[in-house]
N, C-alpha and C positions, 0 to 999 in steps of 0.2 A: 176811199178818201184822194182827198184832189194829189194827182202826179208833179211833181216840181223837177225841173231842168237835171240832167245828169242820174235820172234815177232814184232820187230819193225823198220821200214822202213826209209832208209836214203831219206833227206829233198832235196840231187843233182839228177835231173831228168838224161836222158839220152842223154836232149835238151842242158844242159850247162856242157862247158868241165870240163876237170881234175881242171885245174889250178880256172877256178871257183870256184869250188866246195870247194876247200881246203879254197881259201880266204875267202869264207861266210857260208859255209856250215859245216866249219869244227866242228865235235864233237855234231853237235845238230841233236837229234831223238826226235820220239815223238812215242806213240801205234798206233799201224796199225787197225783203227778203218774202216779202209773201202777205197776204191779210191778216190785219192786226187790229184786235178790236181796240173801242178809246181806252178802256181800262186797265190794260196793258200796257198800252203806249203811255198812258197817266203815272202808270208804278213805274217806267224806265225813265221818265222826264220829271220823278218827285223831287230829287236833285235840286231845281231850277224853285220850285214852290216854297220849300222856307228861306225865310230871312236871312242875314250874318246873325242877328242876336239871338236867334232858337228859337223865335215866337215868330206864328204864323199870325200874317194877317186877320180880318174878321173876314173878308172875301175867301181867304185860302183855308180857310178852318168850314166856311160852309160851304166850299166845293168838296173839300176831302170829307166833309160827314156826309154828303147828299153819295158819296162814289162809297160806302160805308169803310173809310180809313180813318185812322186817330192817327195824331205824331206823338211820338217816343221820345222824349228830352233826355239826351244824354251829355253830362254837362252843360258845352254852350250849345251844342246841335240840337235839330231838331229831324226828325227822321222816321219814317213810315215803320209801323209794327212789322208788316209784311216784308218780304226777302225782296232789297231793289238791287237792281242790274244797272250798274252806271256805266254808261260810255263815256270814254274818253279820248278826247283828239290829238296827238301828239302832232306840235306844230317845229320848227326849223330845228328838226332833228339832223344831227351832223356825225359822219364817222368819227371817231377819236380813237386814236393808235395810247392805248395805256402805258405804252414802255414811253413814252415821251420824247419822239424821235426829234424832233424842231428843237429840244429847248439844248440841247447838245451844242448848237452853235454859237445861243446867246449866251450859256455858259464859260466859255471858252475863251482865252487870249489868245489870237490869232496873228502871228506874225510872219512877215516872209524874208526868208532867209536867203543870203547870197550864197550862191554855188558857184564852182568856176563852170557850169551848163545852164546857169540863169539860177532865178530865182523859186524856192520852192513853198509851198505853205503850211507853216506846222500851227497847227490848232494846242496849246495848254491846258490841261482841265488837270486841276487839282493843285496840293503846294508843291513847289519847285524843289524842296528844302529834301524833299523824300524820294526813295528809290525811283527809279525810271523804267516805263514801260516805253516803248516805241512801238505803233502800230503804222499798218501801211496799207492800204485798201486794194480792190481789186477791179476789172475791167468795168468803164461804165460807168465806175462809183468812186466816191471821195470820203473822205473821212466823217462826214454827217450820215451820208446816206450808209455807207458799211458797218457804223461802228455807233452812231447815235443810239439808236433802241437799244444795243445791247451792252452798254456800257450806262446806260441807264436803268438796268434790269436790277432790281433789292440788292441782289448776292452783291453785282458789279458795283454798286452804289456804297455798299458798304467795305468792298474795297480798296476804292478809291480815298480812305481815309487812311490808308498805309501806303499809296502811292501815287506819283505825278504820272500820268499821261500825254505824249507828246504825240499827236497826229500829223503825221505826213501826208500831204496831197502829190500826186505827180503833176508836174508843169503842164497848166492849164488844162486839168479836171476838175474843180472846184466848179461847183453849180455856179450856170449862167456864167461861166468866164467867158472872157473876150479872144478872140482867134489871135493864137502867138504870131508873132511877126514872119513876112515870108521869108528871112532869110537865120529862120531859128533852127538849127540844126538839135532834133530831139535826142535829147542823151539817151545811149544805147541802156541795157539791163545793167550792163557792169559799171556804165556813167550812173545810173541811177539808184545801185548801191553806192558807188562812194561818194555821192550826197550826202548820205547818212553822216560820212566823217564833219563834215559841214556843220551840220544838225549841233552832235554831239560838242565839237568843239565851242560851237556858238552857246550856249546853254552851261558849258564847262561838266559833263557827263563823262565818268569814269567808265563805267561799265551799263549796263540797259538789259534787258528782258524786251525781245523783239514777239512780237503780236502779230501774224502777217495772215493774209485772203488769197487765194490766186496769185494773181501777178506779185500782189503785194509779200505773199508768202515764199516766192522762189528770188525777189530782190533782198530781204532780209537771211535767206540762207544764204546768197550768194554773200554777202556783206560778213555773215556770221563764221564764212569757211575763209576768207581774208583775213578778216582780222578776228579769230576768235578770245583774244583776251579782251575785249572790249564787250563780248556777249556774254551775260550770266545763264540766261537760261533760253529757250526760242518752243513759242504754241504757232505751229506752223498748219492753217487750216486748206485744204484741198489742195497742199501744192506739188508743182511738176518738177520735176528735177532733170527731164531730160530735152534734148533740143525738139522744136515742133516736127511732127510728124506730116510728109505729101497729103497727108485729107486735114488735116487743122491750118498747112500754109497757105490750100488754096482757099479754103471756107474763109477765114483771117485775111488774104488777100484780096477778095473779093467784098467784104466787109469795108477793108480800108479806101478800096477804091471807089465804093457807092458811096460810103461817108465822105469825100472830098468833092465829089463829081453831083450828088443827090440831095445830100443829106441824109437826116435818119431816115432811111425805107423801112417798110415792113418786115424787108427779108431781114433785115439787121437787128432789127428789137427782137425777131426770134429768135437770131443766134446766139444775143445777150441774154435773152430767157433763159432757152436752154443751158448755157456757161451755168448761171446759175441755179435755176430748178431744175436741170434734167427733164427729163419727159413728162407729158401731161400735166405739168404747174397746176392749173386751176381746179384739177379734180381733191386734189390737196388743200390748197388757199387761195382761192378767186381771190379774194381783198388784197390780199399780199401782193400778188401777181398785176393784179391793177395798179395798184402805187407803181412797182418799181417800172413797170409798162408808159405809165406817165411820165416817172423819169426821165425814161431814158428819151422818148420822144421829145420830153421839154424843156428838161434843165440841161442836158447833156450840148456843149459843143462837139459837133459831129467832125468838125476837123481837125483841134486837138483830140479825139477816141484814136481817129486813124491813124496819127502819126505814135500813140501811144500802142495800140494794136500792131504798129510797120515794129515798132522796136522791142515787143512782143514775140512774134513768129521769128524774129531774125536771134533769138538767143542764144545760147551757146548750151550747152552741158552744164551741170555743175562741178561734173568732173571729182566726185565724191564716190569713195566705194569702198566697201568692210572689206578690210583685207581676211585672207582666208587664215586661219587659223596655223598656228607652225611656221610661218613664213620669215625666214632668217631674217634677223634684223627688222622688223617690223613691229612695232605693237597693235594690238587691233582698233587702235582710233587713228594708226599713222596716217591716213590718208583721207576722213570723212569726219564729220563735225565734232567737235574737241566738248561741247556743252551739253548740256540737257535739251533734251527735244521731247515733246509732245507732238505726234503725229496728227492730224483728227480729220476725218471726213466723213459725210454724209451717208447711208446706205442709200440713198437713191441718187445720188451725185453721178453727173457723166465724168467724175476725177479719181473714182476708187482705185482701179488700176495705176491710175500713177501713182497716190500716193503709197499703194502696197508696194512698188517699182522702189520709191526713196525708201521706204521701210527696210528694206533690203540690203541700203546702200549704206546702213544706218549702224554704228554701234548698238550691240543688244542691250550692254550695261547700261545706257546711259540714255535710252530712247524706248519712246511707247508707241504705239500704234493703238487707234481708237476710230469705229467705226461707228455712230450715233445713228440708230434706230428712225423711219420714219420722218426721213425731212433730206435733201439737200444743200439746201441754203441755210446752213446749220445754226449761224448766228440770230437767224429771226426766226426758224420754225422748232428750234431746243436751245433758247438761251439757257433753260433752266437749268440742263443736264450741262451744257457748257461751261457754263459760267462755275458747279459745282466741282467738273473736272479740272478747270485753270484754278481754283482756289486750293483745290488740294494738292495741284501740283506744282505750285507755287510751296507750300506749306513742308511740301519734303525735300524742296530746296534750300532749308531756313528760313523761308518767311512766316514764322509761326503763329504771328498776332492777324496775318490776314482770314 
């Protein structure tokens, strides 16, 4: 058979004249996988022989008869009596994320709320007349990249019928954000927690349920400890309750320096991937890791992220402790978080030990520690398990309809 460019073979043989070839085999090719008879090639291409009206033309009928084939009419389609394998070419195939990551930005009412340390971006999702959930994101992320996929998960979409979610994004951390002013003093972790007061005051919220991840979990826990009367419950994912150690301080300090001077270099991207996914994330979900890698490289403002990292690495201890039983004059919850807390981590997360430490400082009568298997970034890798745990947690706190 004649060879064509790129290792493909025309299905028209020398035995078939040019008119038949133009009629039957026009634009029909297949990979050159070895010699094939005209008969077999003809069977594979037979989908192009019959017309749309279910009837073969006289020329096509004669050609089929010459090769020993008879058309079979089923409904409005004509197909050969022999089994025919049909090749289908897929074009313009694009990767789709079924949880609708991007749609959260379009469906939220985004507002900039003034505080004593500058403005913060708040995205409102749901009916503001319903009970409030406030979320706070992790390093290198914002409300859309951290919570967009999770809150579009079917269980969470059903939950939104009973709640209104207020997604807070730290200053300068929104996607493609401009550089913060040169004279801007980035808030400390305590200041970031204090900004939540301005948010709840702006929207007239008396209490809320906190949902934080990583750095955001630390900020919400910090706020809950200072203002326990304003927080009804907490869901903390990969929360760190202690100040940074020497190793973390060294890595993060170098990352912040590189971000300010060289931008988002590969070593910083690698650290952020480790922070979210732990070790060897490509072995679990290559596409997910590549998506976040592209986000870090293209959509994050490196200068603003350096400021956020510096604030996190300089954090103070949460100063919560589980009071030993029998201590005179103190109750078990005297120096810890007083509201119900669900403390969650992924089994492959680099922050498992930190959540264990936090669990040892919480009141066992109103807190639960949960480790979810086969994941590190729980919201992305195991959204179903986390959504169900969160739903049951809220039902246990009296939100029976969710």
